[in-house]
N, C-alpha and C positions, 0 to 999 in steps of 0.2 A: 728207387726208380720213381720218375715224376709220372703225372697223370696222363700226358702224351704218349709216353713210351708204354705204359701199362695199356693204354686203348688200343695202342699199335699191335701189341702183342696179344690182346683179346680178339683183334680183327684177323690176325694171321692165323689163330688156331681155333677160330670161330666152328670150324667143322666139329671139333670135340664136343661141344654143347648143342649141335644140331642133330635131333633124332634122326632126321631123314637121311643125314650126312653118315652117321655111324652105324644105322641099323644093320648093314651088311657087314661091319666089321667084327673081327673076333674079339674076345675079351682082351688077348694078348696086345692087338693093334691098338685098342682103345687105350690101354695102359701105356703104349709105348708113345702116343701122342700127348698123356698127361705128363709123361717124363720129359718130352721136348719142352712142354711148357714151363717146367721148374727149372729147366737146365738152360734156357735161353736167356741172354743178358744182352740188351741193346739201349744205348741212350738216345735221347729226343734227336741230336743232331743226326745220328745215322738212321734213325727211322725216316725223318723228312727227306734224306737225301736218298736213301733207298726208293723211296715213291718216287723222286724225280729221275732216278736212273733207270727205272722200270718203264716210265714213260718214253724215255729216250730209246731205250731198247724196242718197245712196241711199235714205235715210228719207223723203226729199220725194217722190221719183218725178219725173217728167218733164212731167208734164200743164200745169204753169203756169210756163211761163218766167220771168216777171216775180217771182213767189214765191221761185222758185229764186235769181234773182239777189239778191233782199232778205234771204234767209236766209245766202247764202254770203258777201255783202258784209258783213253784221252781223257775222260770225264773225272779221272783221279790225277791228274797232272797236278804237281805241286803239292799233292799230300804229304805231310811230314812224315818222315821215316820214323819209325818206333818199334822197338824189338820187344818180346814177351806180351805180345797183345792177347794172347791164347792163355786160357786157365786151366791147369790140370797137369798132374805128375803120377808118378807110381804111388804117391801118398797122399795126393790130393784130389778130390773128386773133379771129374772134367766138366766144365761149363762150355754150351755151346754159345760162344761169343761171336757177335756182329758188331764191328767197330770200325767205321770209316774215318775217325779222328786221327789215326795214325796206322801206317802198313809198313810190315817188311816183306820183302821179296816173295815170300811164300804165300802170305795172307793175300797180298795183292792177286796172286795167281788165283789163289781160293775164289775171290770176290768177282774176277772177271770171267772165269769159267761159269761160276754159277749164274751170273746175271746174263750170260750170254744163252742160257738155256731156259730162262725163267721169264714167265709172263705176267706173274702178280706177285704178292707178298706170300701167299702160302706156298706157290711152287718155288719161291726163292727159298724159304727155309728147307722144303724137302730136298733141292737140288744142292744146297750148302752141306747139308748132311751127307748126302751121297758123295759129294765131291772131297770131303775132307776126313771120312771115315770110312773105313772097309767094313762091308756089311751092313753100313748104315747104323752102326751101334757108336753112340756117342760116348767113347770111353778113351782114355789116353792111350791105351794098349793098341786101339784100333785107329788111332790117327795115322793119316799117311805122312810120316816124318820126313820120308826122303823122295827127293824128286821123281826117282825112278818107280816109286810106288805108285805113281800115275798110271804106269804102263804094266806093272807087273803084280801089284797086290789087290786081291779081291775082284770085283768086277772093274776092269780096266776103264779109265777116263779117255786114254790116249793110245795111238800106236807110237812104238819107239821105231822111228825112221832112219836113225844114225847110220846104220850099217849100209842101208840102201842109198844113202845119199851120196856117199864117198866111198871109193875104192880104197882109200887111205885110212879108212877106219881102223881103230885098234880096240882089242877087247881084253878086259882084265877082270877076273875073279876077286871078288872083294866079299869080307864079312862085314856087312853093315852094322854099323853101331859099335865096333871094336877098335880101340885104340891101338897104338903100336904097343904099348906096354902093357896090352890085356884088359885094360880098365874100358869100363863101357861110357859112351858119350851121355845116353839116357839111362840111368838105371830103371830096371822093371822092364825094358824092352828085350826081346830075344833077339841073338844074332840072327841076320839074314844072309845067306851065302847066295850071290847074285852076279852073274856076268854083266859087267858095266861096258858098254862101247861108246867110245868117243872119237870125234875128228880131231886130230891135232891141229893147233892154231896154223902151224905151216902149211896145212893142205887147205885152208879156207881161203878160197880164192872166187874170182868171178862166174867159175862154172857152177860151184857150190852155191852162191848166192842167188843164181837162177833157179836153183831147185828149192828154194826156200820160201815160203808164203807167210804173207801177213796173218799173225796170228798164233804162227809156231811159237811153241815155249821152247825156249833156249837155257840149259842147264850149262854152269861153267864149270867144267870138270876139274877135279883135284886128284893130285898124287895121293894124297893123305890116306893112311889106311882107315878103313871104316866109313868112309863118305864116300857119296858118288858125286855130288856137286857141293860147291859152296856159295853158290849165288844163281839167281834165275830171273829172268825177264821175258818179254815177249818181242819176236821179229816183226818190225813194221817197216814196211816199205813205204817212203815219203817221197815227196817231189823232190826233196834235196839229198835221197838217196836212203839206203837202209839204215835202221836205229834199232838198237837195243832199248826198248822201253822198259824201265826198271825201278824199283824202289832201293834207291841207292842209300847204303849207310857211309859213304866215303865224308869225311868231315866238310869237304868244300860243297858239298851238296845237301845229303841228308833229306831227301825228298824224292817223288816219284818224278823221273825226267827222262829225256832221250839221249841216249850217247850214241854218237856214231860208230855204227856196228863194226867196220873194219878196223877202227882205231881201237876199240874196245878188246877186241880178240886178238890184238898183235902180242901181247904180253901175259896170256894166260896158257894152260897146258892144252886146253881144247874146249869142244862143246858136246854136249848130247841134245838131241833134238827129237822132241814130242809133239805128235799134231793131234787134234781132238779127233775123236771117233765120229763125231757129227759130220766131220768132212769126208764125205764119200770118197773124194780123191786121195784121200790118205791111202786108202787100200788099193789104189790104183797105180802108185807111184812105182817106175820101173826099178828093178835093182841094178845094180852098178858092177860091172866085171871089173877083172885087174886092168884092164885096158881103158876104163873108164866109159866105155859103151854101155848103152841100155841094155838088159837082159831082166870146313869151318873150325878152324883150330878152336874157335870159342862159340859153339853153336848154341843158340837158344833153344826154345821148346820145339821148334822146327828146325831140323839140320840142314835145310837148304835155306839158310838165312841171308839177310842182305850184306 
């Protein structure tokens, strides 16, 4: 790690060495901060881009979560797609990786959600840990490997609005992490039985689009046993129409890009919709009655891969 990155890490974790900052912390809390120092990995390019992104975020304020997500996600446009950017497994110690040189669909979500809630470098690191790991414990077993972990694992980051958005939603019980033959996608992780609700592609219409909001997180549902989704992105409403902003692994793209939303969802099984809990309107969405009236086959270290 070069001098610039080392200086950045020192500034991020400066509170660890500041007696006035830690005097009220327990020994365990101080130890946790020291662990973060040793676990964090970041290159100079990422450190400099993070500073620029935080400046953009602070200029926008925090009143419109959707617009924050749109602007921050736009700053990553054309970033190359890269898999296996995170480090850790059942047999390898987890590292807290921050790397903007390449993104897969899940790390892209990590960084957008974290930046949206952060105002400085210190809060970014704290929020990234909260976003990526259950109980803020930087361990492989505690990483949110599945898209729906954002709504159902540990302290939820989002609300799952899928069932509320469409009367045609379908719920399937799955044993996440278990393949059809009984093997595990990720050795060392337990099976999690969870009801996964999705909206079939045939039911994605203009009425549904009117209920989606810029900044909603979209998971591409899969019928494969053991997985909830095989891809993720953000719903963004643009002047040219709605798009799925995503880190695409398709050979013709392999970068962060906008795909016309309706075209993208035509040939998929369906979608799962999560909305950040910081958007208070997420808790006020009307339910949908039966009449519609208001009332990875080859997963990397995160299973919702590009």
